[in-house]
C-alpha positions, 0 to 999 in steps of 0.5 A: 844274393850274388856278391859284387866280386862274384858277379865281376868274376862271372862277367870276366869269365863270360867275356873271355869265353866270348873273345874272338881270335883273329886268324891270318886267313881273315876268319875268327875263332872264339876262345872256347873253340880254340880251347876245344880244338887244342884239347881234342888234337893234343889228346888225340896225339897223346901229347903229355903237356903243351903251352900255346900262345897267339899274338895279333897286332904284336900283342898276346891275345890268347895263352893256353896250357894243356896236360901235365908237366909231371906225370908222376906227381900229376902236376899241370902244365901252366903258361909259365912252366919252365920248358926246354926250348931246344933249338928255339934258342938259336933264334933268340941267340941270333936276335941278341947277336944283332944287338951286338951288330947294332952297337958296332961290336960285331961285324957280320962280314968280318971273318971269324979268323980275324976275330981269333988270330990265335986260332981255335985251340980252346974250342970244344972239338978238334979243329985242326982240319977245320982251321987248316982248310983255306976256306976257314978264313972266309967264314963269317958270322953272317954265314954261321947265323944263316947256316951257310958256313959248310959246317956239320950240324953237330960235332963230333956226332956228325964227324966219323973221326970227331974232327971238325971240317968244312963240308962245302964251300962257305956261302954256297948252300944252306945246311942247318948247323948247330955247330955253327951257332956254337962256334959263333958263341965261342968267338963272341965270348972269347973276342967280344964280350969276354964273359959267359953267354948266359951272363950276357943274355941274362943281363941284356935280354931276359932281365930287361924283358921280364923273361923270368922263366927263361935261362940258358942254364939251370937255376934252382928257382925253376925246380917248382915249375919244371916240365919233365920230358917224356917219350912218345909212349909217355915214358920218362926221359929227363928233367928240363935242366941244362948246366952249360950254356949253348947258343944252339939249344940250351935255353929253357923258357915258357910261352909267357916269356916267348910272348914277351920276347916277340912283343918286344921284338915287334915294338922295337924294344930289342932292335931298331927296325932297320936291324930287325929287317936285316935279321929277317932278310933272306940270305939264302934260298932253300930248294931242299926237299927236307931240312934233315938230313942236312946234306940230302941233295933232293930238291922240291918245289914246296919251299920255293912256292912260299919263298922258303929261305933263311935269314940271320938265325930265323927261317923265312917264308918271303911270299905266302898268300898271307904275306911274309913270315919268320919261324923257328923250330925246336926239337930234342928228346922230350921237347918239340916246339915251334913258333911262327910270325906273319909280319903283315898283322904281326900274327904269331903262334907259339907251341911248346911241348914236353913230349916226343908226340908234340910234332904230331899236333903242329900242323892241325893246330897251326891250320885250325888256330892260326889259319896257317896253311903255308908252312912247308910241312914236308920240308919240316917233316911235320906230316903225320906219315913222316913223324910216325915213320921216323925210326926215332919216334915210337908211337903211343900204344892205342888203348 
């Protein structure tokens, strides 16, 4: 005779498989179909491991984990596996920065030079050319968060002589700049909080939201469920471990934790609605044909057709057929991630991977699971042809 507990387990399993997921185009998808779609696409693209979440009406309705977090030990990926978020860090950092604005501790339009009257002598790179340029005194936190400061993406890698400099008049155009977020972190640590960034964000954001698998720096408690990072051919690249906090990309997290973060953002538990709207208000329109290389002069109609622009730490699509959206990518060696939220019904999708093949799956999964056909795929370099032709990508050998 079947026990009551066994019957309940079967009922819950049947209910879960019968669950309907609502897509932004008005159609629905069963959880079983979502599993099958994710499995087929991630296998086709040789993605080592992935975590996926869908939100509807600002609440998490489906999470899924695929593949392995550790090939050598054959350990499965789980929705709470500690995974490198890469540049998704920037958007979470920007959201925390807006709490400082809400508390009147930071003025978005006060030049950083006024916060640092003694100069930037302790900064990580040579800033002699940067601070000598009169335009330095016009750069504000708003410009740093919206990638309009005129800084390179990363110094000294993007600077032939290793010296930080201003590449265009601040505020006049968009050019993605990790260096800008690093500089803002430095200013905040030195002039406002007087403490390390990891201390501030852990206390103010991660702990209150029960983001227990999220940190800007390594902690040994993450060792047991850590996503190893792999190349396109499945080769070992590195462990998910960052020892120095960086606003531009050191955060590791999980899809469970990012879901909690987005739920809290929609529920006004991080920011009041006025400040959230300010964060998600366009600061600069984007006509560039590609996000990278950052100073490529080529333009395209792809972005303007959906209102591609940048807010404060978040990319924006202001007028799609599904309403406005905000998004953020994360890309590093063995970590390819993406999240997007459509605000009309607070529908989101989060994708975290520990594989250099992750981006191959983004477009098909976003289209099939979320119904997202409006992300500017070419600008993002998410078309299959762009990814496979990228010299940094080495496709998995087919067997």
